[in-house]
Backbone as a chain_set.jsonl record, in Angstrom:
{"seq": "XXXXXXXXXXXXXXXXXXXXXXXXXXXXXXXXXXXXXXXXXXXXXXXXXXXXXXXXXXXXXXXXXXXXXXXXXXXXXXXXXXXXXXXXXXXXXXXXXXXXXXXXXXXXXXXXX", "coords": {"N": [[-129.803, 184.79, -168.642], [-126.508, 183.914, -167.594], [-123.295, 182.508, -168.273], [-120.773, 181.866, -166.144], [-117.377, 181.618, -166.16], [-114.673, 180.714, -164.355], [-111.264, 180.756, -164.016], [-108.993, 179.521, -161.857], [-106.302, 179.351, -159.401], [-105.202, 176.163, -158.293], [-104.798, 175.983, -155.531], [-106.606, 177.799, -154.473], [-109.079, 176.862, -155.182], [-110.665, 174.993, -153.662], [-111.73, 176.351, -151.318], [-113.093, 178.402, -152.635], [-114.977, 176.974, -154.158], [-116.518, 175.828, -152.09], [-117.582, 178.19, -150.952], [-119.115, 179.187, -153.081], [-121.022, 177.132, -153.466], [-122.237, 177.263, -150.991], [-123.635, 179.592, -151.258], [-125.623, 178.735, -152.85], [-125.145, 178.144, -155.528], [-124.842, 176.043, -158.342], [-122.025, 174.332, -159.299], [-119.621, 173.414, -161.683], [-116.617, 171.695, -161.719], [-113.553, 171.689, -163.366], [-110.494, 170.217, -163.983], [-107.591, 171.859, -165.072], [-104.808, 173.186, -166.982], [-102.316, 175.645, -166.819], [-100.711, 177.741, -169.291], [-98.333, 179.362, -169.171], [-96.744, 178.871, -166.76], [-97.183, 176.229, -166.679], [-98.634, 174.975, -164.67], [-101.0, 173.268, -162.581], [-104.396, 174.222, -162.616], [-107.756, 175.253, -161.907], [-110.869, 175.173, -163.528], [-113.894, 176.677, -163.11], [-117.331, 176.364, -163.67], [-120.42, 177.988, -163.856], [-123.882, 178.588, -164.127], [-125.807, 181.465, -163.979], [-128.368, 183.829, -162.979], [-128.804, 187.057, -164.501], [-128.618, 189.161, -162.563], [-127.132, 187.942, -160.599], [-124.492, 187.834, -161.302], [-122.555, 189.815, -160.45], [-122.421, 189.334, -157.562], [-121.296, 186.725, -157.684], [-118.814, 187.197, -158.897], [-117.746, 188.779, -156.902], [-117.418, 186.936, -154.754], [-115.498, 185.31, -155.909], [-113.34, 187.117, -156.061], [-112.896, 187.41, -153.306], [-111.851, 184.96, -152.554], [-109.663, 184.209, -154.092], [-106.259, 184.502, -154.42], [-103.341, 186.521, -155.072], [-100.027, 185.53, -155.602], [-96.478, 185.599, -155.048], [-93.985, 184.185, -156.997], [-90.945, 182.463, -157.735], [-89.377, 181.723, -160.685], [-87.416, 179.758, -162.903], [-86.102, 180.919, -165.842], [-85.862, 179.787, -169.283], [-82.624, 178.658, -170.259], [-80.249, 180.849, -171.883], [-79.313, 180.66, -175.356], [-76.185, 179.372, -175.968], [-72.7, 179.222, -176.842], [-71.154, 176.16, -177.846], [-70.363, 174.141, -175.13], [-70.414, 176.219, -173.31], [-72.075, 177.503, -170.438], [-74.674, 179.196, -169.018], [-76.086, 179.71, -166.103], [-79.439, 180.425, -165.552], [-80.815, 183.173, -163.765], [-83.263, 183.087, -161.193], [-86.552, 184.389, -161.791], [-88.818, 186.773, -160.575], [-92.292, 186.397, -160.434], [-95.783, 187.244, -160.618], [-98.411, 185.229, -159.596], [-101.593, 183.572, -159.628], [-104.733, 184.802, -158.354], [-107.556, 185.306, -160.4], [-109.065, 184.468, -163.528], [-111.843, 185.576, -165.096], [-114.592, 184.844, -167.088], [-117.545, 186.035, -168.537], [-120.321, 184.958, -170.099], [-123.047, 185.228, -172.4], [-125.807, 183.175, -171.972], [-127.836, 181.424, -173.946], [-129.644, 179.37, -173.473], [-130.333, 177.396, -170.695], [-130.485, 174.299, -169.255], [-131.38, 171.852, -166.879], [-130.984, 168.548, -166.849], [-132.595, 165.681, -165.777], [-132.453, 162.788, -166.093], [-134.348, 159.734, -166.982], [-137.542, 158.798, -165.576]], "CA": [[-128.877, 183.896, -167.964], [-125.089, 184.069, -167.937], [-122.381, 181.439, -167.912], [-119.572, 182.425, -165.542], [-116.252, 180.698, -166.211], [-113.583, 181.258, -163.542], [-110.043, 179.958, -164.011], [-108.335, 179.89, -160.599], [-105.234, 178.466, -158.974], [-105.682, 174.977, -157.58], [-104.759, 176.249, -154.091], [-107.777, 178.597, -154.095], [-110.309, 176.276, -155.714], [-111.498, 174.327, -152.661], [-112.483, 177.335, -150.539], [-114.004, 179.104, -153.538], [-116.067, 176.056, -154.481], [-117.383, 175.757, -150.903], [-118.297, 179.458, -150.812], [-120.123, 179.295, -154.139], [-122.127, 176.202, -153.195], [-122.936, 177.766, -149.802], [-124.545, 180.628, -151.746], [-126.677, 178.082, -153.629], [-124.8, 177.987, -156.944], [-124.369, 174.746, -158.824], [-120.735, 174.617, -159.918], [-118.889, 172.296, -162.281], [-115.171, 171.885, -161.566], [-112.764, 171.0, -164.388], [-109.055, 170.414, -163.817], [-106.976, 172.396, -166.281], [-103.389, 173.48, -166.809], [-101.944, 176.932, -167.388], [-99.705, 177.691, -170.34], [-97.079, 180.037, -168.87], [-95.973, 178.11, -165.773], [-97.579, 174.828, -166.831], [-99.103, 174.486, -163.38], [-102.405, 172.91, -162.547], [-105.38, 175.155, -162.098], [-109.109, 174.714, -161.93], [-111.858, 175.985, -164.217], [-115.218, 176.506, -162.512], [-118.428, 176.799, -164.541], [-121.714, 178.099, -163.199], [-124.891, 179.382, -164.832], [-126.506, 182.313, -163.005], [-129.224, 184.886, -163.527], [-128.032, 188.276, -164.773], [-128.367, 189.94, -161.345], [-126.237, 187.187, -159.712], [-123.114, 187.859, -161.814], [-121.685, 190.608, -159.573], [-122.119, 188.608, -156.324], [-120.395, 185.598, -157.959], [-117.48, 187.766, -159.089], [-117.292, 189.234, -155.583], [-116.933, 185.784, -153.982], [-114.243, 184.891, -156.545], [-112.321, 188.062, -155.575], [-112.638, 187.179, -151.88], [-111.221, 183.662, -152.296], [-108.535, 183.944, -154.992], [-105.171, 185.374, -154.01], [-102.149, 186.638, -155.895], [-98.825, 185.096, -154.895], [-95.213, 185.83, -155.739], [-93.218, 182.954, -157.201], [-89.691, 182.591, -158.464], [-89.269, 180.679, -161.701], [-86.184, 179.802, -163.68], [-86.384, 180.992, -167.276], [-85.063, 178.899, -170.117], [-81.269, 179.2, -170.399], [-80.001, 181.434, -173.196], [-78.534, 179.852, -176.287], [-74.771, 179.708, -175.779], [-71.77, 178.455, -177.661], [-70.922, 174.797, -177.388], [-69.515, 174.034, -173.951], [-70.669, 177.311, -172.377], [-73.316, 177.346, -169.696], [-75.041, 180.36, -168.227], [-77.275, 179.363, -165.297], [-80.362, 181.558, -165.486], [-81.231, 183.622, -162.436], [-84.724, 183.014, -161.041], [-87.288, 185.621, -162.056], [-90.006, 186.901, -159.736], [-93.531, 186.605, -161.189], [-97.029, 187.204, -159.86], [-99.319, 184.172, -160.03], [-102.811, 183.484, -158.837], [-105.881, 185.606, -158.72], [-108.52, 184.551, -161.205], [-109.508, 185.006, -164.805], [-113.28, 185.298, -165.125], [-115.305, 185.127, -168.331], [-118.999, 186.038, -168.388], [-120.887, 184.775, -171.431], [-124.501, 185.157, -172.484], [-126.275, 181.799, -172.154], [-129.141, 181.479, -174.597], [-130.532, 178.371, -172.902], [-129.719, 176.555, -169.655], [-131.431, 173.278, -168.811], [-130.873, 170.802, -166.007], [-131.648, 167.303, -167.256], [-132.631, 164.739, -164.667], [-132.654, 161.385, -166.447], [-135.696, 159.172, -167.108], [-138.152, 158.363, -164.317]], "C": [[-127.471, 184.157, -168.476], [-124.337, 182.809, -167.526], [-121.121, 182.113, -167.4], [-118.516, 181.329, -165.53], [-115.115, 181.354, -165.433], [-112.413, 180.28, -163.56], [-109.228, 180.431, -162.824], [-107.196, 178.925, -160.296], [-105.802, 177.327, -158.152], [-105.744, 175.22, -156.068], [-105.987, 177.013, -153.605], [-109.102, 177.914, -154.398], [-111.218, 175.688, -154.64], [-112.36, 175.297, -151.871], [-113.487, 178.088, -151.411], [-115.209, 178.232, -153.87], [-117.039, 175.939, -153.309], [-118.209, 177.027, -150.746], [-119.393, 179.592, -151.857], [-121.299, 178.361, -153.891], [-122.904, 176.628, -151.955], [-123.922, 178.868, -150.183], [-125.632, 180.047, -152.645], [-126.385, 177.917, -155.106], [-124.386, 176.552, -157.229], [-123.115, 175.022, -159.635], [-120.14, 173.335, -160.468], [-117.412, 172.639, -162.232], [-114.453, 171.048, -162.626], [-111.292, 171.267, -164.097], [-108.479, 170.876, -165.137], [-105.517, 172.726, -165.98], [-103.067, 174.783, -167.513], [-100.815, 176.794, -168.389], [-98.366, 178.259, -169.937], [-96.215, 179.228, -167.908], [-96.248, 176.62, -165.845], [-97.968, 174.199, -165.497], [-100.579, 174.157, -163.464], [-103.25, 174.048, -162.019], [-106.748, 174.515, -162.251], [-110.007, 175.697, -162.677], [-113.222, 175.65, -163.621], [-116.266, 177.104, -163.447], [-119.7, 176.881, -163.722], [-122.632, 178.98, -164.035], [-125.683, 180.15, -163.779], [-127.427, 183.278, -163.732], [-128.388, 186.161, -163.652], [-127.676, 189.041, -163.492], [-127.437, 189.219, -160.364], [-124.772, 187.235, -160.156], [-122.192, 188.61, -160.864], [-121.414, 189.918, -158.231], [-121.179, 187.411, -156.54], [-118.971, 186.118, -158.149], [-116.908, 188.244, -157.759], [-116.733, 188.069, -154.769], [-115.644, 185.224, -154.591], [-113.11, 185.8, -156.074], [-111.919, 187.771, -154.135], [-111.841, 185.903, -151.619], [-110.027, 183.332, -153.186], [-107.444, 184.977, -154.756], [-104.035, 185.38, -155.02], [-100.952, 186.277, -155.034], [-97.6, 185.45, -155.725], [-94.472, 184.508, -155.815], [-91.925, 183.3, -157.913], [-89.594, 181.419, -159.427], [-87.948, 180.858, -162.436], [-86.542, 179.86, -165.156], [-85.524, 180.0, -168.033], [-83.667, 179.491, -170.271], [-81.076, 179.793, -171.796], [-79.182, 180.497, -174.066], [-77.083, 180.315, -176.173], [-73.935, 178.866, -176.734], [-71.58, 177.074, -177.063], [-69.964, 174.802, -176.196], [-69.716, 175.153, -172.949], [-72.003, 177.074, -171.677], [-73.539, 178.591, -168.848], [-76.267, 179.991, -167.395], [-78.192, 180.581, -165.178], [-80.71, 181.903, -164.042], [-82.752, 183.51, -162.34], [-85.36, 184.394, -161.221], [-88.537, 185.626, -161.187], [-91.217, 187.19, -160.613], [-94.718, 186.56, -160.235], [-97.907, 186.106, -160.443], [-100.567, 184.225, -159.167], [-103.86, 184.463, -159.29], [-106.852, 184.734, -159.496], [-108.709, 185.251, -162.54], [-110.963, 184.59, -164.948], [-113.857, 185.742, -166.471], [-116.794, 185.077, -168.023], [-119.589, 186.023, -169.795], [-122.409, 184.746, -171.356], [-124.887, 183.708, -172.756], [-127.696, 181.857, -172.718], [-130.137, 180.522, -173.943], [-129.759, 177.555, -171.883], [-130.782, 175.589, -169.18], [-130.717, 172.286, -167.91], [-131.669, 169.543, -166.323], [-131.509, 166.279, -166.146], [-132.942, 163.332, -165.122], [-134.118, 160.932, -166.458], [-136.216, 158.705, -165.759], [-138.96, 157.118, -164.519]], "O": [[-127.267, 184.56, -169.621], [-124.697, 182.137, -166.559], [-120.468, 182.852, -168.137], [-118.723, 180.253, -164.968], [-114.645, 182.429, -165.807], [-112.554, 179.122, -163.169], [-108.814, 181.589, -162.769], [-107.127, 177.829, -160.853], [-106.765, 177.504, -157.406], [-106.647, 174.717, -155.399], [-106.371, 176.885, -152.443], [-110.145, 178.352, -153.913], [-112.434, 175.87, -154.706], [-113.571, 175.107, -151.757], [-114.6, 178.376, -150.974], [-116.343, 178.712, -153.861], [-118.253, 175.95, -153.511], [-119.4, 176.959, -150.442], [-120.487, 180.064, -151.548], [-122.451, 178.752, -154.082], [-124.107, 176.382, -151.87], [-124.933, 179.057, -149.506], [-126.475, 180.789, -153.15], [-127.288, 177.582, -155.874], [-123.667, 175.932, -156.445], [-123.13, 175.845, -160.55], [-120.15, 172.297, -159.806], [-116.998, 173.723, -162.645], [-114.711, 169.853, -162.766], [-110.886, 172.423, -163.976], [-108.829, 170.355, -166.196], [-105.056, 172.562, -164.851], [-103.481, 175.01, -168.65], [-100.047, 175.833, -168.337], [-97.336, 177.701, -170.316], [-95.061, 178.932, -168.22], [-95.61, 175.834, -165.143], [-97.665, 173.035, -165.233], [-101.31, 174.689, -164.299], [-102.859, 174.75, -161.086], [-106.866, 173.365, -162.675], [-109.913, 176.908, -162.478], [-113.649, 174.496, -163.624], [-116.102, 178.215, -163.951], [-120.028, 175.956, -162.979], [-122.203, 179.996, -164.584], [-126.171, 179.568, -162.81], [-127.289, 183.514, -164.933], [-127.373, 186.309, -162.971], [-126.55, 189.517, -163.354], [-126.994, 189.826, -159.389], [-123.902, 186.726, -159.45], [-121.137, 188.088, -160.502], [-120.265, 189.913, -157.789], [-120.354, 187.114, -155.675], [-118.025, 185.538, -157.616], [-115.706, 188.123, -157.523], [-115.675, 188.204, -154.155], [-114.789, 184.718, -153.865], [-112.034, 185.313, -155.725], [-110.744, 187.871, -153.781], [-111.217, 185.776, -150.566], [-109.436, 182.262, -153.038], [-107.678, 186.18, -154.877], [-103.793, 184.399, -155.723], [-100.872, 186.674, -153.872], [-97.677, 185.584, -156.946], [-94.347, 183.797, -154.818], [-91.834, 184.312, -158.609], [-89.716, 180.261, -159.026], [-87.437, 181.97, -162.569], [-87.208, 178.962, -165.672], [-84.572, 179.441, -167.486], [-83.53, 180.708, -170.401], [-81.656, 179.312, -172.769], [-78.448, 179.645, -173.563], [-76.794, 181.507, -176.271], [-74.426, 177.918, -177.347], [-71.833, 176.87, -175.875], [-68.889, 175.397, -176.255], [-69.228, 175.049, -171.824], [-72.935, 176.515, -172.256], [-72.68, 178.978, -168.057], [-77.378, 179.961, -167.924], [-77.756, 181.648, -164.748], [-80.877, 181.015, -163.205], [-83.454, 183.808, -163.307], [-84.784, 185.419, -160.855], [-89.231, 184.615, -161.073], [-91.191, 188.105, -161.435], [-94.665, 185.921, -159.184], [-98.123, 186.06, -161.654], [-100.582, 184.85, -158.106], [-103.883, 184.9, -160.441], [-106.941, 183.531, -159.248], [-108.534, 186.463, -162.658], [-111.283, 183.402, -164.925], [-113.634, 186.865, -166.922], [-117.255, 184.174, -167.325], [-119.386, 186.951, -170.578], [-122.983, 184.293, -170.365], [-124.35, 183.084, -173.671], [-128.631, 182.285, -172.041], [-131.329, 180.819, -173.864], [-128.661, 177.076, -172.167], [-131.858, 176.004, -168.751], [-129.567, 171.926, -168.165], [-132.877, 169.483, -166.091], [-130.412, 166.047, -165.639], [-133.756, 162.711, -164.44], [-135.007, 161.652, -166.003], [-135.447, 158.271, -164.901], [-139.549, 156.604, -163.569]]}, "num_chains": 1, "name": "protein.A"}
């Protein structure tokens, strides 16, 4: 068994989650926040059999897109009274970061009956 952890942009999460559940995967969604742009993203967790890892990564590739954004960097340190407005910088955001970990044991607990 493997634990697949996919960190994706919030804009891509809904369609990706639907596609994964349509393929029969149980997925846990956790809201998270990125460090560089401090934007919201989503971390998806799913446990799969070893042979299902590649199909899961394929569906992540199909539903997560790279976008171009313009961000304003922090202004440079200037002398007192001086101000240099920073020019926006073009950066690529989006896509996905996927981690695949070996899962020693996966159990689904269904409460007392």
